[in-house]
C-alpha positions in Angstrom: 31.4 -28.7 -1.6 28.6 -31.1 -2.4 30.7 -34.2 -1.9 32.0 -33.0 1.4 28.5 -32.5 2.7 27.6 -36.0 1.5 30.7 -37.5 3.3 30.0 -35.6 6.5 26.4 -36.8 6.4 27.4 -40.5 6.0 29.9 -40.3 8.8 27.4 -38.7 11.2 24.8 -41.3 10.2 27.2 -44.1 11.0 28.1 -42.6 14.3 24.4 -42.2 15.2 23.6 -45.8 14.1 26.6 -47.3 16.1 24.7 -47.8 19.4 22.2 -49.9 17.4 25.0 -52.5 16.8 25.8 -53.0 20.5 22.9 -55.4 21.4 23.4 -57.8 18.5 27.2 -57.9 19.2 26.7 -58.7 22.9 24.0 -61.4 22.1 25.7 -63.2 19.1 29.4 -62.5 19.5 30.8 -64.0 22.8 34.2 -62.4 22.2 32.6 -59.0 22.2 32.4 -59.0 26.0 36.2 -59.2 26.1 37.0 -56.0 24.1 33.8 -53.9 24.8 33.6 -52.0 28.1 31.8 -53.8 30.9 29.5 -50.9 31.5 28.2 -51.0 27.9 25.0 -52.9 28.1 22.0 -53.3 25.7 19.9 -51.1 27.9 22.5 -48.3 27.8 22.7 -48.5 24.0 18.9 -48.3 23.7 18.9 -45.4 26.1 21.5 -43.6 23.9 19.3 -44.1 20.9 16.3 -42.9 22.8 18.2 -39.8 24.0 19.2 -38.9 20.5 15.6 -39.2 19.4 14.5 -37.0 22.3 17.0 -34.3 21.3 15.7 -34.3 17.7 12.1 -34.2 19.0 12.9 -31.2 21.3 14.8 -29.4 18.5 12.0 -29.6 16.0 9.3 -28.7 18.5 11.2 -25.7 19.7 11.8 -24.6 16.1 8.1 -25.0 15.4 7.2 -22.8 18.3 9.5 -20.1 17.1 9.0 -20.2 13.3 5.6 -22.0 13.0 7.0 -24.4 10.3 4.8 -27.4 9.9 7.5 -29.8 8.7 9.3 -29.3 12.0 6.2 -30.2 13.9 5.8 -33.4 11.9 9.5 -34.5 12.4 9.2 -33.6 16.1 6.2 -35.8 16.5 7.8 -38.7 14.6 11.0 -38.5 16.7 9.1 -38.5 20.0 6.6 -41.2 18.9 8.8 -44.2 20.0 9.5 -42.6 23.3 5.8 -42.0 23.9 4.9 -45.6 22.9 7.6 -46.9 25.2 6.6 -44.8 28.2 2.9 -45.6 27.7 3.6 -49.4 27.6 2.1 -49.8 24.1 5.5 -50.6 22.6 5.6 -54.5 22.1 8.1 -56.7 24.0 10.8 -57.3 21.4 14.3 -58.5 21.6 16.9 -55.9 22.3 18.5 -56.3 18.9 15.2 -55.7 17.1 14.5 -52.6 19.3 18.0 -51.3 18.6 17.6 -51.8 14.8 14.2 -50.0 14.8 15.4 -47.1 16.8 18.7 -46.9 14.8 16.9 -46.8 11.5 14.4 -44.2 12.8 17.2 -42.1 14.2 19.3 -42.1 10.9 16.2 -41.5 8.8 15.0 -38.6 11.0 18.6 -37.1 11.2 18.9 -37.1 7.4 15.4 -35.6 7.0 16.5 -32.9 9.5 19.6 -32.1 7.5 17.5 -31.8 4.3 14.9 -29.6 6.0 17.5 -27.4 7.6 19.2 -26.8 4.2 15.9 -26.0 2.6 14.9 -23.6 5.4 18.3 -21.9 5.1 17.7 -21.4 1.4 14.2 -19.9 2.0 15.6 -17.7 4.8 18.4 -16.4 2.5 15.8 -15.8 -0.3 13.6 -13.8 2.1 16.5 -11.8 3.4 17.6 -11.1 -0.2 14.1 -10.1 -1.2 13.8 -7.9 1.9 17.1 -6.2 1.1 16.1 -5.8 -2.6 12.7 -4.3 -1.5 14.4 -2.0 0.9 16.8 -0.9 -1.7 14.0 -0.4 -4.2 12.0 1.5 -1.7 14.9 3.7 -0.9 15.6 4.3 -4.5 12.0 5.3 -5.2 11.9 7.6 -2.1 15.1 9.2 -3.2 13.8 9.6 -6.8 10.5 11.0 -5.5 12.4 13.6 -3.3 14.6 14.5 -6.2 11.7 14.9 -8.6 9.8 16.9 -6.1 12.7 19.2 -5.7 13.2 19.6 -9.4 9.5 20.2 -9.8 9.7 23.0 -7.2 12.6 24.6 -8.9 10.9 24.5 -12.3 7.5 25.6 -11.1 8.8 28.8 -9.7 10.0 30.3 -13.0 7.0 28.7 -14.7 4.8 30.7 -12.5 6.4 33.8 -14.0 6.1 32.6 -17.6 2.5 31.5 -17.4 1.4 34.3 -15.2 2.9 37.1 -17.2 1.6 35.6 -20.5 -1.8 35.4 -19.0 -1.6 39.1 -18.0 -0.2 40.0 -21.4 -3.1 38.3 -23.2 -5.5 40.7 -21.5 -3.7 43.7 -23.0 -4.2 45.2 -26.5 -2.1 43.1 -28.9 -1.8 42.8 -32.7 -2.8 39.5 -34.2 0.8 38.4 -34.6 1.7 39.3 -31.1 -1.3 37.5 -29.7 -0.3 34.4 -31.6 3.2 34.6 -30.2 2.0 35.0 -26.6 -0.6 32.1 -27.0 2.2 29.9 -28.4 4.4 30.7 -25.3 1.5 30.0 -23.0 0.7 26.7 -24.7 4.3 25.6 -24.6 4.4 26.5 -20.9 1.4 24.4 -20.2 2.8 21.5 -22.1 6.0 21.7 -20.0 3.8 21.8 -16.8 2.0 18.7 -18.1 5.2 16.9 -18.6 6.4 17.7 -15.1 3.1 16.5 -13.6 3.4 13.2 -15.6 6.9 12.5 -14.3 5.7 13.1 -10.7 2.6 11.0 -11.2 4.7 8.0 -12.5 7.0 8.3 -9.5 4.0 8.5 -7.1 2.3 5.5 -8.7 5.5 3.5 -8.5 5.8 4.2 -4.8 2.1 3.9 -4.1 1.8 7.5 -2.7 -1.1 8.7 -4.8 -4.2 9.4 -2.7 -7.6 10.0 -4.4 -10.2 12.5 -3.2 -13.8 11.6 -2.9 -15.9 14.8 -3.1 -19.0 15.8 -5.0 -18.5 17.9 -8.2 -20.3 19.1 -11.3 -19.6 16.5 -14.0 -21.2 18.7 -16.7 -19.0 21.6 -15.9 -15.9 19.4 -15.8 -16.7 18.0 -19.3 -17.3 21.5 -20.6 -14.0 22.8 -19.2 -12.1 19.9 -20.9 -13.7 20.8 -24.2 -12.9 24.5 -23.7 -9.2 23.7 -23.3 -9.1 22.0 -26.7 -11.3 24.4 -28.6 -8.3 26.5 -29.9 -6.4 23.3 -30.9 -9.4 22.0 -32.8 -9.6 25.3 -34.8 -5.8 25.2 -35.5 -6.0 21.6 -36.8 -9.3 22.1 -38.7 -10.9 19.3 -36.6 -14.6 19.4 -35.5 -14.7 19.1 -31.7 -18.0 17.9 -30.4 -19.3 17.3 -26.9 -22.4 15.4 -25.9 -23.8 14.6 -22.5 -26.7 12.2 -22.4 -29.7 13.7 -20.7 -29.8 10.8 -18.2 -26.3 11.5 -16.9 -26.4 13.0 -13.4 -25.0 16.5 -13.1 -23.5 16.0 -9.6 -21.3 12.9 -9.0 -18.8 11.8 -6.4 -15.1 11.1 -7.0 -11.8 12.9 -7.7 -12.5 15.7 -10.1 -8.8 16.6 -10.6 -7.8 13.1 -11.6 -10.9 12.6 -13.8 -10.1 15.9 -15.5 -6.5 14.8 -16.1 -7.8 11.5 -17.6 -10.2 13.2 -20.0 -7.5 15.7 -21.1 -5.2 12.8 -21.8 -7.8 11.0 -23.9 -8.6 14.2 -25.9 -4.8 14.8 -26.4 -4.4 11.3 -27.7 -7.3 11.8 -30.1 -5.9 15.1 -31.5 -2.5 13.5 -32.0 -4.0 10.9 -34.2 -6.6 13.0 -36.1 -5.5 15.3 -38.9 -9.0 15.9 -40.2 -12.6 15.0 -39.4 -13.9 15.1 -35.8 -13.2 14.4 -32.2 -16.2 13.7 -29.9 -16.4 13.5 -26.1 -19.5 11.6 -25.0 -20.8 11.1 -21.4 -23.5 8.5 -21.0 -24.9 5.9 -18.6 -23.7 2.3 -19.1 -26.7 0.1 -18.0 -25.3 -3.2 -19.2 -24.3 -4.2 -15.6 -26.6 -4.6 -12.6 -25.5 -1.2 -11.2 -25.4 1.7 -13.8 -21.9 3.1 -14.4 -20.7 6.4 -15.8 -19.2 5.9 -19.3 -17.0 8.6 -20.8 -15.7 8.0 -24.3 -13.5 10.0 -26.8 -14.1 9.1 -30.4 -11.9 10.3 -33.2 -11.8 9.8 -37.0 -8.0 9.6 -37.1 -5.5 6.8 -37.7 -6.5 3.6 -36.0 -4.2 2.0 -33.4 -2.5 -1.3 -34.2 -3.3 -4.4 -32.1 0.2 -4.1 -30.6 -0.4 -0.5 -29.5 -3.8 -1.3 -28.1 -2.3 -4.2 -26.1 0.5 -2.1 -24.7 -1.9 0.7 -23.6 -4.3 -1.8 -21.9 -1.7 -4.2 -20.4 1.7 -2.5 -20.5 3.5 -1.7 -17.2 4.0 1.9 -16.2 7.7 2.5 -15.4 9.6 5.7 -15.0 12.4 4.5 -17.2 10.0 4.6 -20.1 10.8 8.3 -20.3 14.3 7.3 -21.5 13.0 5.2 -24.4 13.3 7.1 -27.6 10.8 4.9 -29.3 8.0 5.6 -26.9 5.3 7.6 -28.8 4.2 10.9 -27.5 1.1 10.9 -25.3 1.4 7.2 -24.5 2.6 7.7 -20.9 -0.3 10.0 -20.2 -2.7 7.3 -21.2 -0.9 4.7 -19.1 -1.1 7.1 -16.1 -4.8 7.6 -16.8 -5.3 3.8 -16.9 -3.7 3.4 -13.5 -5.7 6.2 -12.0 -9.0 4.8 -13.4 -8.1 1.4 -11.9 -7.6 3.1 -8.5 -11.1 4.6 -8.9 -12.6 1.1 -9.3 -13.2 1.9 -13.0 -12.4 0.2 -16.3 -10.3 1.4 -19.3 -10.7 0.2 -22.9 -9.8 0.9 -26.5 -11.6 0.1 -29.7 -10.3 0.8 -33.2 -11.9 0.7 -36.6 -10.6 -1.2 -39.6 -9.8 1.9 -41.7 -10.0 4.9 -39.3 -11.1 6.0 -35.9 -10.4 5.1 -32.3 -12.6 5.1 -29.3 -10.9 5.4 -25.9 -13.4 4.8 -23.1 -13.6 4.6 -19.3 -16.4 3.5 -16.9 -16.7 4.6 -13.3 -19.1 3.5 -10.5 -21.9 5.8 -9.6 -23.4 6.4 -6.2 -27.1 5.4 -6.1 -27.9 8.9 -4.8 -26.5 10.6 -7.9 -28.8 8.5 -10.1 -32.0 10.2 -8.8 -33.5 12.3 -11.5 -32.9 16.0 -11.0 -35.1 18.3 -13.0 -33.6 21.2 -15.0 -34.1 24.5 -13.2 -37.7 25.7 -13.6 -36.7 29.1 -14.9 -34.9 27.4 -17.9 -37.8 25.1 -18.9 -38.6 25.7 -22.6 -42.0 25.3 -24.1 -42.4 23.4 -27.4 -40.5 25.9 -29.5 -39.6 25.1 -33.0 -35.8 25.0 -33.7 -33.9 24.4 -36.9 -30.4 23.1 -36.7 -28.2 23.9 -39.7 -24.8 22.2 -39.8 -22.9 20.3 -42.6 -21.3 17.9 -40.0 -23.6 15.0 -39.5 -22.4 14.2 -36.0 -22.9 17.8 -34.9 -26.4 17.7 -36.2 -27.2 14.5 -34.4 -25.9 15.9 -31.1 -27.9 19.1 -31.3 -31.0 17.2 -32.4 -30.7 14.9 -29.3 -30.1 17.8 -27.0 -33.0 19.9 -28.2 -35.3 16.9 -28.3 -34.5 16.1 -24.7 -35.5 19.7 -23.7 -39.0 19.3 -25.2 -38.2 21.3 -28.4 -39.6 20.5 -31.8 -36.4 20.3 -33.8 -35.6 19.8 -37.4 -32.2 19.8 -39.2 -30.6 20.8 -42.5 -27.2 19.9 -43.9 -26.6 23.1 -45.9 -27.8 26.7 -46.3 -29.8 25.9 -49.4 -31.6 23.1 -47.6 -32.3 25.3 -44.6 -33.9 28.0 -46.8 -36.1 25.5 -48.5 -37.2 24.0 -45.2 -37.9 27.5 -43.8 -40.1 28.4 -46.8 -42.0 25.1 -46.6 -42.8 25.6 -43.0 -43.8 29.2 -43.6 -46.3 28.1 -46.3 -47.8 25.8 -43.7 -47.8 28.7 -41.1 -45.5 26.6 -38.9 -42.8 29.2 -38.4 -39.6 28.3 -36.6 -38.7 30.2 -33.4 -35.0 29.8 -33.7 -32.2 28.7 -36.0 -28.9 27.3 -34.8 -26.5 27.7 -37.7 -22.9 26.7 -38.1 -20.5 29.3 -39.4 -18.2 27.1 -41.4 -20.3 25.5 -44.1 -19.4 25.0 -47.8 -21.2 27.0 -50.6 -23.1 29.2 -48.2 -21.6 29.9 -44.7 -23.6 30.7 -41.6 -23.1 34.5 -42.0 -24.4 34.4 -45.6 -27.3 32.2 -44.6 -28.3 34.6 -41.8 -28.2 37.5 -44.2 -30.5 35.7 -46.6 -32.9 34.8 -43.8 -33.0 38.4 -42.6 -33.6 39.8 -46.1 -36.6 37.5 -46.7 -39.7 38.8 -44.8 -41.6 35.7 -45.8 -39.6 33.4 -43.5 -38.2 36.0 -41.0 -41.0 36.3 -38.4 -39.0 37.5 -35.3 -36.7 34.5 -36.0 -33.9 34.0 -33.4 -30.5 33.3 -35.1 -27.8 31.8 -33.0 -24.4 31.2 -34.6 -22.1 28.3 -33.5 -18.5 28.5 -34.6 -14.9 28.7 -33.5 -13.5 31.6 -31.7 -11.3 32.7 -34.5 -14.2 32.4 -37.0 -16.6 34.5 -35.1 -17.6 37.7 -37.0 -17.5 41.0 -35.2 -20.6 42.0 -33.2 -21.5 44.7 -35.7 -21.3 42.4 -38.7 -23.3 39.7 -36.8 -25.9 42.2 -35.8 -26.3 43.5 -39.3 -26.8 39.9 -40.5 -29.6 39.4 -37.9 -27.6 37.2 -35.5 -28.5 37.6 -31.9 -25.9 35.4 -30.2 -22.6 33.8 -31.1 -21.6 30.7 -29.1 -18.2 29.0 -29.4 -18.1 25.4 -30.4 -18.3 22.9 -28.8 -21.1 24.6 -26.9 -22.2 23.1 -23.5 -25.7 21.9 -23.3 -26.5 23.9 -20.3 -25.2 27.1 -22.0 -27.2 26.5 -25.2 -30.4 25.8 -23.3 -30.0 28.9 -21.1 -29.3 31.0 -24.3 -32.4 29.7 -26.0 -34.5 30.3 -22.9 -33.2 33.8 -22.5 -33.4 34.9 -26.1 -36.8 33.4 -26.7 -38.2 35.2 -23.8 -39.0 32.1 -21.7 -36.9 33.3 -18.8 -35.0 36.4 -17.5 -32.0 34.4 -16.5 -28.7 36.3 -17.1 -26.2 34.9 -19.5 -24.3 31.8 -18.3 -20.6 31.6 -18.0 -20.4 29.7 -21.2 -21.8 32.5 -23.3 -20.4 35.4 -21.3 -16.6 35.2 -21.4 -15.7 38.1 -19.2 -16.4 37.4 -15.5 -18.3 40.0 -13.5 -16.2 42.7 -11.7 -15.0 41.6 -8.3 -16.7 43.6 -5.5 -13.8 44.3 -3.1 -14.9 45.9 0.2 -13.0 48.9 1.4 -10.1 48.2 3.6 -9.6 44.6 2.4 -5.8 44.2 2.9 -3.6 41.6 1.3 0.0 40.7 2.1 2.3 38.8 -0.4 5.4 37.2 1.1 7.5 36.0 -1.8 11.3 36.1 -2.3 11.3 35.5 -6.0 11.0 38.8 -7.8 9.3 37.3 -10.9 6.7 35.5 -8.8 6.1 38.7 -6.9 5.6 40.7 -10.1 3.1 38.1 -11.4 1.0 37.9 -8.2 1.1 41.7 -7.9 -0.1 42.1 -11.5 -2.9 39.5 -11.0 -4.1 41.2 -7.8 -4.0 44.5 -9.6 -6.5 43.1 -12.2 -8.7 42.3 -9.2 -8.5 45.9 -8.0 -6.2 45.0 -5.1 -2.9 46.6 -4.1 -1.0 44.2 -1.9 1.8 44.9 0.6 5.0 43.1 -0.4 7.7 41.4 1.7 10.6 39.1 0.7 11.1 36.9 3.7 9.3 35.3 6.6 10.7 37.6 9.3 9.4 40.7 7.5 6.1 38.9 6.9 5.8 38.1 10.6 6.6 41.7 11.6 4.1 43.1 9.1 1.3 40.8 10.3 2.0 41.8 13.9 1.9 45.5 13.1 -1.2 45.4 10.9 -4.1 43.0 10.5 -4.5 41.5 7.0 -7.6 39.9 5.5 -5.5 37.5 3.4 -1.8 36.6 3.4 -0.2 34.7 0.5 2.8 33.1 2.0 5.6 31.4 0.0 6.9 28.4 2.0 10.6 28.6 1.0 12.1 32.0 1.8 15.4 33.2 3.3 15.9 34.3 6.9 12.6 32.6 8.0 10.5 30.3 5.8 6.8 30.5 5.5 6.1 27.4 7.8 8.0 28.8 10.7 6.7 32.3 10.2 3.1 30.9 10.4 3.9 28.9 13.5 5.3 32.0 15.2 2.3 34.0 14.1 -0.2 31.5 15.5 1.8 31.4 18.8 1.8 35.2 19.0 -1.9 35.4 18.2 -2.7 33.0 21.0 -0.5 34.7 23.5 -1.8 38.2 22.8 -5.4 37.2 22.0 -5.3 38.6 18.5 -7.8 37.7 15.7 -6.7 35.0 13.4 -5.0 36.1 10.2 -5.9 34.0 7.1 -2.6 32.6 5.7 -2.6 30.6 2.5 0.5 28.7 1.5 1.8 29.6 -2.0 4.4 27.0 -3.0 5.8 25.2 -6.0 5.6 21.9 -4.0 2.5 19.9 -4.9 3.1 16.7 -2.9 0.6 15.8 -0.2 3.1 16.0 2.6 3.6 19.7 1.9 -0.2 20.3 2.2 -0.2 18.3 5.4 2.6 20.3 6.8 0.9 23.6 5.9 -2.2 22.4 7.8 -0.1 21.4 10.8 1.6 24.8 11.2 -1.8 26.5 11.0 -2.1 27.6 7.4 -5.6 28.1 6.0 -5.1 26.8 2.5 -2.7 25.8 -0.2 -2.2 27.2 -3.7 0.3 25.5 -6.0 2.4 27.4 -8.5 2.0 28.5 -11.2 -1.0 30.4 -9.9 -3.8 31.1 -12.4 -5.8 34.3 -12.4 -9.1 32.4 -12.1 -7.7 30.4 -9.2 -6.5 33.6 -7.4 -9.9 35.3 -8.1 -11.7 32.4 -6.5 -9.4 32.5 -3.4 -10.0 36.3 -3.0 -13.7 35.9 -3.3 -13.7 33.2 -0.6 -11.9 35.4 1.9 -14.0 38.4 1.0 -17.1 36.3 1.9 -15.4 35.1 5.0 -14.6 38.7 6.1 -18.2 39.8 5.5 -19.6 36.8 7.4 -17.3 37.5 10.3 -18.4 41.2 10.3 -22.0 40.2 10.5 -21.3 37.8 13.4 -19.7 40.6 15.5 -22.0 42.3 18.0 -23.2 45.7 16.8 -22.1 48.6 19.1 
């Protein structure tokens, strides 16, 4: 094939150069006039060469106008240059043979350059077509995979709603210790399965570039406390000390995507617990002032097995591919970190890993902060503590340091002790100086003398017990009963890791500095929901298990809903009776939730009926389903599996909405 192209090129070049031989033959070979046509003159030969150059010039200029290829413009100008010089009179007066030789050489050279350029452009064009086809095929594959995963996710989430919902309801019933352990194990396994589903969907969305981040204001301190709360039980099971510390300078309210930041922190904590069999795991929130603009720094430190250099390099630079799920050698938890790294990058943040020589890893992220969030916000006035004296008793050095820093930042005079014996000695020393402590924060799990024994010793010694406030910090499973704690002189029990805001509010309340009610961190049971009379709820759900879960959860909120199993019955019920809240499943037989809502909105507009609040309740979590719910006129979106706290917040919102609408109506 190659030699045939060369042969064809040589023959074409000879044919193009043939007119250049006519003038020398006519001038130097007399016999040429006898066997050449009489009409073949030097001027005609020169005209043929010029015409060929003109054709080449027009070809390249037209191609340049179409494709904007610069080499075509250059060849077009070179081919037209002799013609322009001749027409302008600049071309020197040369013999016909020399002119023919110059034009012939130019024509052959430009012709061969044209062939080379055309072949190169054809290769580039084929490469672009192949790349476009490959990209289209890849895009189609990703879209197909995303749709498949979304469908699988929907099918799995529906029964998961029943598993998690019923276990949550079961945990609120009287159970033996063994039964409670079994139910908690089921609930934990269900949440792990849900996390796995979310990871698969996140990888698919990151590959296809379909993840969109929110940018809203949220309470950073509450988010950190929530992440610590989730891992509290796991820390107790593994015998690992879980510690949280938020630097006082860190703003409480920041802007960003709270859901994705929460997901990232949970992945960092999960990785720390996977590598830590004993010791401690610490979550730190601080300000990074090393750059011109301060950034938020969140770090998770552990005392577990250090990562190797290869593992660190893979976590920081490795590609995130969905096929990684098929690799058996991929360590557990690694994909969650890779997803977190990509999410942090989308947030204009940084992700890093540091490992010690013998033990411990630090996984950290930094995120940009809005200048408005850096403005100092004073702690609520009702929680300002005077210079009370507080003693911190904990055998864990890190816990002591965190509590010392927190109490010092609140203006307290704080001391510390590493054991019960050291605490008793310090209490007696201060009592001799008439510098009595106001409160003692004591850890329950300490060697030799635990917190309960220390509290009993303090209560029994009138020399050091001058209305001394005793607050115990410990795990939920370690906490003594209220009767035992009260007999030992303990006023409050807070689960570790305790949030700074909760601890300060507790001290302020118990020391008589404020009359603030207990914070959510120290009061586990939420207040009873005040449901107004006549607040009607409709649940449209075709899955019997999901219906049972939602009905049970609403029952715990003192609500008895009406139940329907398809969109047609839901539409008929909403037309016959006005509901204050409708929980509408989107995929139902006969008529789905989307079309039922569309028909409801059309009926309301035609008959001038008040708007019925309809909230989508679906196992689909992709953004397109939320957008479709908005387009058909739904007022919200709740993803399955539905949690009781989530449902409670939703009901509270629409109760407030109903009360606000009632106040806005004119009084008759």
